[in-house]
TORPATOR-791398 format. One line per 4 residues: number of its first residue (from 1); their letters; for each residue x, y, z of C-alpha. Coordinates in nm, 3 decimals, padded with zeros to 5 digits. Example, Ala and Ser with C-alpha at 12.3 -4.5 7.8 and 13.67 -1.06 7.14 Angstrom:
BEGIN
1) AS) 01.230:-00.450:00.780 ~ 01.367:-00.106:00.714
//
This chain:
BEGIN
1) MLSE) 05.774:03.375:-05.833 ~ 05.901:03.098:-06.057 ~ 05.649:02.910:-06.269 ~ 05.539:02.567:-06.149
5) QIFK) 05.702:02.405:-06.451 ~ 06.040:02.566:-06.380 ~ 06.016:02.448:-06.019 ~ 05.966:02.090:-06.134
9) EMIV) 06.274:02.111:-06.358 ~ 06.495:02.253:-06.081 ~ 06.409:02.009:-05.802 ~ 06.683:01.794:-05.648
13) KNEK) 06.571:01.506:-05.427 ~ 06.783:01.438:-05.121 ~ 06.748:01.327:-04.760 ~ 06.758:01.673:-04.603
17) KIIL) 06.466:01.760:-04.379 ~ 06.259:02.075:-04.349 ~ 06.037:02.171:-04.054 ~ 05.792:02.455:-04.113
21) MIMD) 05.615:02.569:-03.797 ~ 05.325:02.802:-03.860 ~ 05.213:02.982:-03.546 ~ 04.877:03.086:-03.682
25) GVGG) 04.817:03.459:-03.655 ~ 05.127:03.512:-03.440 ~ 05.193:03.866:-03.563 ~ 05.050:04.139:-03.343
29) LPMK) 05.032:04.510:-03.269 ~ 05.146:04.705:-02.959 ~ 04.875:04.667:-02.697 ~ 05.013:04.603:-02.349
33) DGKT) 05.294:04.821:-02.216 ~ 05.347:04.932:-02.575 ~ 05.440:04.577:-02.680 ~ 05.306:04.317:-02.920
37) ELEY) 05.230:03.964:-02.800 ~ 05.570:03.839:-02.923 ~ 05.747:04.129:-02.755 ~ 05.562:04.082:-02.427
41) ASTP) 05.612:03.704:-02.409 ~ 05.907:03.545:-02.230 ~ 06.073:03.343:-02.509 ~ 06.434:03.258:-02.415
45) NLDK) 06.457:02.968:-02.662 ~ 06.314:03.159:-02.956 ~ 06.540:03.452:-02.875 ~ 06.847:03.226:-02.864
49) LAKK) 06.741:03.078:-03.198 ~ 06.699:03.427:-03.347 ~ 07.068:03.497:-03.287 ~ 07.156:03.200:-03.513
53) SCMG) 06.896:03.264:-03.784 ~ 06.807:03.500:-04.065 ~ 06.477:03.684:-04.039 ~ 06.233:03.900:-04.227
57) LTNP) 05.865:03.980:-04.274 ~ 05.623:03.821:-04.521 ~ 05.315:03.949:-04.700 ~ 05.070:03.663:-04.772
61) VAIG) 04.885:03.798:-05.078 ~ 04.964:04.163:-05.139 ~ 05.062:04.466:-04.934 ~ 04.760:04.596:-04.745
65) VTPG) 04.547:04.287:-04.816 ~ 04.405:04.097:-04.519 ~ 04.408:03.726:-04.608 ~ 04.198:03.433:-04.498
69) SGPA) 04.373:03.130:-04.355 ~ 04.338:02.931:-04.677 ~ 04.524:03.163:-04.914 ~ 04.770:03.262:-04.641
73) HLAV) 04.871:02.899:-04.584 ~ 04.881:02.816:-04.954 ~ 05.124:03.101:-05.007 ~ 05.364:02.971:-04.741
77) FGYD) 05.341:02.628:-04.905 ~ 05.465:02.783:-05.231 ~ 05.137:02.818:-05.421 ~ 05.012:03.138:-05.580
81) PVKH) 04.711:03.216:-05.355 ~ 04.535:03.413:-05.629 ~ 04.574:03.145:-05.895 ~ 04.478:02.864:-05.656
85) EIGR) 04.182:03.019:-05.479 ~ 04.021:02.761:-05.250 ~ 03.702:02.793:-05.051 ~ 03.718:02.719:-04.680
89) GVLE) 03.429:02.480:-04.722 ~ 03.649:02.253:-04.932 ~ 03.927:02.268:-04.674 ~ 03.698:02.195:-04.380
93) ALGI) 03.531:01.905:-04.560 ~ 03.863:01.747:-04.653 ~ 03.991:01.816:-04.304 ~ 03.726:01.598:-04.139
97) GLHL) 03.790:01.322:-04.392 ~ 03.498:01.370:-04.633 ~ 03.549:01.250:-04.989 ~ 03.425:01.521:-05.222
101) TSND) 03.284:01.458:-05.570 ~ 03.236:01.684:-05.871 ~ 02.868:01.724:-05.770 ~ 02.956:01.862:-05.428
105) LPAR) 02.935:02.218:-05.303 ~ 03.085:02.227:-04.951 ~ 03.062:02.514:-04.705 ~ 03.230:02.594:-04.378
109) ANFA) 02.965:02.669:-04.118 ~ 02.954:02.841:-03.780 ~ 02.681:02.793:-03.526 ~ 02.579:03.146:-03.430
113) TKDD) 02.340:03.339:-03.205 ~ 02.066:03.568:-03.338 ~ 01.783:03.763:-03.177 ~ 01.415:03.767:-03.275
117) NDII) 01.487:04.033:-03.537 ~ 01.752:03.816:-03.707 ~ 02.036:04.033:-03.576 ~ 02.355:03.832:-03.525
121) LDRR) 02.462:03.867:-03.161 ~ 02.753:03.620:-03.163 ~ 02.912:03.479:-03.479 ~ 03.056:03.183:-03.287
125) AGRI) 02.771:03.104:-03.047 ~ 03.003:03.145:-02.751 ~ 03.240:02.883:-02.895 ~ 03.007:02.606:-02.779
129) PTEK) 03.174:02.279:-02.671 ~ 03.240:02.023:-02.940 ~ 03.004:01.782:-02.761 ~ 02.717:02.029:-02.809
133) NIEL) 02.821:02.076:-03.170 ~ 02.789:01.701:-03.230 ~ 02.443:01.700:-03.068 ~ 02.322:01.990:-03.284
137) CKKL) 02.460:01.840:-03.606 ~ 02.277:01.514:-03.531 ~ 01.955:01.709:-03.478 ~ 01.998:01.898:-03.805
141) SEKI) 02.090:01.583:-03.998 ~ 01.767:01.417:-03.885 ~ 01.556:01.715:-03.992 ~ 01.734:01.832:-04.307
145) KKID) 01.823:01.545:-04.538 ~ 01.732:01.702:-04.871 ~ 01.645:02.040:-05.016 ~ 01.461:02.013:-05.348
149) DVEV) 01.673:01.766:-05.549 ~ 01.991:01.827:-05.348 ~ 02.122:01.595:-05.075 ~ 02.243:01.771:-04.759
153) IIKP) 02.535:01.625:-04.559 ~ 02.607:01.778:-04.217 ~ 02.917:01.689:-04.018 ~ 03.047:01.837:-03.690
157) GREH) 03.386:02.002:-03.659 ~ 03.530:02.151:-03.341 ~ 03.366:02.395:-03.103 ~ 03.122:02.610:-03.305
161) RFVV) 03.234:02.494:-03.650 ~ 03.070:02.236:-03.871 ~ 03.065:02.138:-04.238 ~ 02.772:02.117:-04.475
165) VFRG) 02.802:01.960:-04.819 ~ 02.531:02.014:-05.079 ~ 02.537:01.724:-05.327 ~ 02.347:01.729:-05.653
169) EGLE) 02.341:01.810:-06.023 ~ 02.376:02.168:-06.143 ~ 02.544:02.310:-05.834 ~ 02.804:02.571:-05.913
173) GPLA) 03.007:02.822:-05.719 ~ 03.145:03.034:-05.587 ~ 02.892:03.209:-05.368 ~ 02.946:03.520:-05.161
177) DADP) 02.966:03.429:-04.791 ~ 02.642:03.407:-04.596 ~ 02.804:03.587:-04.305 ~ 02.776:03.955:-04.209
181) QKEG) 03.136:03.928:-04.074 ~ 03.057:04.111:-03.749 ~ 02.797:04.119:-03.475 ~ 02.510:04.367:-03.470
185) LKIK) 02.408:04.310:-03.834 ~ 02.122:04.107:-03.980 ~ 02.161:03.755:-04.113 ~ 02.325:03.772:-04.454
189) YAEA) 02.219:03.530:-04.725 ~ 02.445:03.380:-04.991 ~ 02.463:03.547:-05.331 ~ 02.562:03.391:-05.662
193) ENPK) 02.886:03.533:-05.799 ~ 02.797:03.419:-06.150 ~ 02.466:03.326:-06.322 ~ 02.542:02.952:-06.307
197) AKKS) 02.544:02.965:-05.928 ~ 02.186:03.088:-05.882 ~ 02.051:02.741:-05.805 ~ 02.323:02.696:-05.543
201) AKIV) 02.236:03.026:-05.376 ~ 01.868:02.928:-05.360 ~ 01.950:02.593:-05.195 ~ 02.198:02.743:-04.949
205) NKFI) 01.958:03.015:-04.838 ~ 01.679:02.763:-04.787 ~ 01.920:02.568:-04.569 ~ 01.996:02.871:-04.351
209) DMVS) 01.625:02.931:-04.291 ~ 01.567:02.564:-04.213 ~ 01.854:02.560:-03.962 ~ 01.711:02.868:-03.788
213) EVLK) 01.373:02.695:-03.765 ~ 01.510:02.365:-03.632 ~ 01.728:02.543:-03.374 ~ 01.482:02.818:-03.275
217) DEKP) 01.457:02.693:-02.917 ~ 01.832:02.635:-02.873 ~ 02.060:02.870:-02.681 ~ 02.309:03.010:-02.771
221) ANTC) 02.333:02.827:-03.107 ~ 02.009:02.910:-03.288 ~ 02.127:02.980:-03.643 ~ 02.427:02.937:-03.870
225) LLRG) 02.664:03.133:-04.093 ~ 02.817:02.982:-04.408 ~ 03.149:03.072:-04.567 ~ 03.381:02.945:-04.839
229) ISKV) 03.101:02.802:-05.052 ~ 03.272:02.670:-05.366 ~ 03.366:02.363:-05.567 ~ 03.685:02.158:-05.538
233) PSVP) 03.973:02.308:-05.744 ~ 04.258:02.124:-05.913 ~ 04.589:02.182:-05.730 ~ 04.926:02.013:-05.804
237) VMSE) 05.054:01.816:-05.506 ~ 05.381:01.897:-05.327 ~ 05.549:01.570:-05.421 ~ 05.500:01.652:-05.789
241) LFGL) 05.576:02.024:-05.765 ~ 05.859:02.030:-05.510 ~ 05.979:01.669:-05.497 ~ 05.894:01.647:-05.128
245) TPAA) 05.753:01.371:-04.909 ~ 05.543:01.598:-04.688 ~ 05.353:01.542:-04.364 ~ 05.116:01.765:-04.170
249) IATY) 05.075:01.790:-03.794 ~ 04.764:01.991:-03.709 ~ 04.473:01.970:-03.470 ~ 04.197:02.161:-03.654
253) PMYK) 04.004:02.023:-03.955 ~ 04.057:02.313:-04.191 ~ 04.436:02.289:-04.175 ~ 04.425:01.913:-04.217
257) GLAR) 04.207:01.969:-04.522 ~ 04.447:02.219:-04.673 ~ 04.735:01.978:-04.614 ~ 04.548:01.692:-04.782
261) LVGM) 04.462:01.913:-05.079 ~ 04.833:01.975:-05.152 ~ 04.925:01.610:-05.100 ~ 05.054:01.601:-04.743
265) EVLD) 05.000:01.294:-04.527 ~ 04.806:01.411:-04.225 ~ 04.941:01.254:-03.906 ~ 04.732:01.187:-03.596
269) AGET) 04.853:01.470:-03.374 ~ 04.631:01.460:-03.066 ~ 04.502:01.783:-02.918 ~ 04.789:01.972:-02.753
273) IEDE) 05.114:02.135:-02.862 ~ 05.295:01.867:-02.663 ~ 05.105:01.601:-02.861 ~ 05.208:01.769:-03.187
277) IKTL) 05.578:01.773:-03.098 ~ 05.556:01.410:-02.984 ~ 05.403:01.321:-03.322 ~ 05.685:01.507:-03.498
281) KQNY) 05.946:01.307:-03.309 ~ 05.772:00.974:-03.371 ~ 05.748:01.027:-03.747 ~ 06.068:01.220:-03.811
285) KKFD) 06.242:00.947:-04.011 ~ 05.948:00.891:-04.247 ~ 05.921:01.229:-04.423 ~ 06.143:01.512:-04.546
289) FFYV) 05.898:01.802:-04.498 ~ 05.690:01.867:-04.187 ~ 05.420:02.131:-04.151 ~ 05.349:02.187:-03.781
293) HIKK) 05.046:02.406:-03.713 ~ 04.984:02.597:-03.390 ~ 04.622:02.714:-03.381 ~ 04.559:02.890:-03.049
297) TDSY) 04.777:03.194:-03.126 ~ 04.513:03.278:-03.386 ~ 04.211:03.181:-03.175 ~ 04.312:03.405:-02.884
301) GEDG) 04.403:03.684:-03.123 ~ 04.053:03.666:-03.272 ~ 03.907:03.675:-02.922 ~ 04.109:03.988:-02.841
305) NFDN) 04.274:03.791:-02.560 ~ 04.627:03.933:-02.548 ~ 04.734:03.746:-02.233 ~ 04.631:03.401:-02.352
309) KVKI) 04.794:03.456:-02.690 ~ 05.113:03.539:-02.500 ~ 05.079:03.215:-02.299 ~ 05.057:03.007:-02.618
313) IEEV) 05.370:03.175:-02.756 ~ 05.548:03.096:-02.430 ~ 05.428:02.735:-02.445 ~ 05.566:02.696:-02.798
317) DKFI) 05.897:02.840:-02.677 ~ 05.937:02.554:-02.429 ~ 05.937:02.299:-02.713 ~ 06.195:02.471:-02.936
321) PDIL) 06.486:02.269:-02.786 ~ 06.295:01.945:-02.862 ~ 06.257:02.045:-03.226 ~ 06.618:02.158:-03.261
325) GLRP) 06.722:01.828:-03.100 ~ 06.599:01.655:-03.417 ~ 06.865:01.853:-03.606 ~ 06.648:01.962:-03.901
329) DVFV) 06.842:02.087:-04.201 ~ 06.599:02.376:-04.234 ~ 06.377:02.512:-03.957 ~ 06.131:02.791:-04.027
333) ITGD) 05.897:02.964:-03.783 ~ 05.642:03.208:-03.917 ~ 05.273:03.295:-03.926 ~ 05.025:03.249:-04.208
337) HSTP) 04.882:03.593:-04.134 ~ 04.878:03.833:-03.840 ~ 04.593:03.827:-03.588 ~ 04.656:04.113:-03.343
341) ALLS) 04.454:04.091:-03.022 ~ 04.413:04.468:-03.062 ~ 04.200:04.410:-03.374 ~ 04.038:04.079:-03.266
345) GHSW) 04.080:03.947:-03.619 ~ 04.309:03.885:-03.913 ~ 04.503:04.185:-04.037 ~ 04.715:04.303:-04.329
349) HPNP) 05.034:04.340:-04.126 ~ 05.341:04.145:-04.243 ~ 05.429:03.824:-04.060 ~ 05.748:03.758:-03.862
353) FLLK) 05.965:03.500:-04.038 ~ 06.270:03.310:-03.907 ~ 06.487:03.060:-04.097 ~ 06.768:02.848:-03.950
357) SDYI) 07.000:02.633:-04.163 ~ 07.371:02.569:-04.214 ~ 07.374:02.795:-04.520 ~ 07.265:03.135:-04.393
361) RPDK) 07.422:03.460:-04.281 ~ 07.284:03.494:-03.926 ~ 07.130:03.827:-03.837 ~ 07.235:03.790:-03.472
365) AERF) 06.903:03.941:-03.371 ~ 06.819:04.001:-03.007 ~ 06.474:03.843:-03.019 ~ 06.214:03.682:-03.246
369) TESE) 05.973:03.976:-03.270 ~ 05.812:04.187:-03.539 ~ 06.054:04.477:-03.487 ~ 06.362:04.253:-03.497
373) CLKG) 06.231:04.076:-03.807 ~ 06.190:04.416:-03.970 ~ 06.569:04.462:-03.934 ~ 06.641:04.114:-04.072
377) SLGQ) 06.850:04.037:-04.380 ~ 06.558:03.875:-04.561 ~ 06.370:04.205:-04.563 ~ 06.004:04.205:-04.660
381) FYSV) 05.899:03.948:-04.917 ~ 05.592:03.758:-05.033 ~ 05.499:03.440:-04.848 ~ 05.500:03.245:-05.174
385) DAMP) 05.879:03.290:-05.183 ~ 05.923:03.111:-04.851 ~ 05.917:02.770:-05.021 ~ 06.207:02.849:-05.260
389) LMLA) 06.403:02.973:-04.956 ~ 06.337:02.649:-04.769 ~ 06.421:02.431:-05.069 ~ 06.740:02.626:-05.144
393) NALK) 06.861:02.596:-04.786 ~ 06.791:02.222:-04.801 ~ 07.000:02.206:-05.124 ~ 06.693:02.086:-05.312
397) LKKF) 06.716:02.332:-05.604 ~ 06.944:02.311:-05.909 ~ 07.114:02.613:-06.058 ~ 06.889:02.803:-06.298
401) GA) 07.033:02.848:-06.645 ~ 07.382:02.793:-06.784
//
């Protein structure tokens, strides 16, 4: 990829508009009738669009590497995900509107279910309702205000997710996740990844034990798992790096946080896909780059729910004419990573990628699917190169060299 400095020197500012729709985890594997979720879904509008677009497959970090949502999104936004490694705790905290300081160590937390032997039975506590989440966070906040000399800030997210921020002197990161990553294993405590983070690990692990004690009589949420425990990094914003005036339309805190971190204005998008498209229409004249995030393709993939993931893809398809009616100069549909229902989790498989503009050689594909994208003229490329493609097709890049 080009260096950040070269990007800055090549940028051309104009009025052309880019819409990037990320259908989180949309890539799948054959599971039902030998088809992936995209192949099984009825998507007449996406298929019609595929005939007028160029397509390919993207690798978020490296071939064979399964990415988290943070690095996978950063890559699509044009940032080197290895250079700009960001903990999910930072993203979640920013996503719910918390202002982080240099003394803060945020973590993304899940309410979870454990048995009497500290075996994790459900990493998401049955995806408890957000209302229950709020109740539990209030209970924890009343009982856990400070650990040693460190202030503890607890804020609810959505469903089973919440944010905890440890605020105090001498806190360093990163820490290895306090999450066994699958059910049937014992509670895993955080571990310092460098000697300076030992104090942080001690505080975090005390917190986990205190949460388990406070919630011991609760069902199903009687403990917690912590991930992405690290400090706030320094990341150049998109207006500076790419000359864009960017906006984000997302419903989940983490994705709002990621957008804020790279300088996007986060728009109030409601709760549904229909709400998100309505927000896009209402704000279309104000910005030249829109990131539209579709979450449930990933959620149902993680749940192993093939049919519901298909339904979300079909719901998105219904709104494609509304988006095209705005006449964006560049329209991209892709995933941040693949989340096949077959695996019930993120995977290393390349992501389907579609780009429509006035300056392409259309592939005239039959459908927007993984197999059709594999045949596409863009081939397989790294997600970090998606941004140069979008900028070039919006005529926002100067010629390089004489």
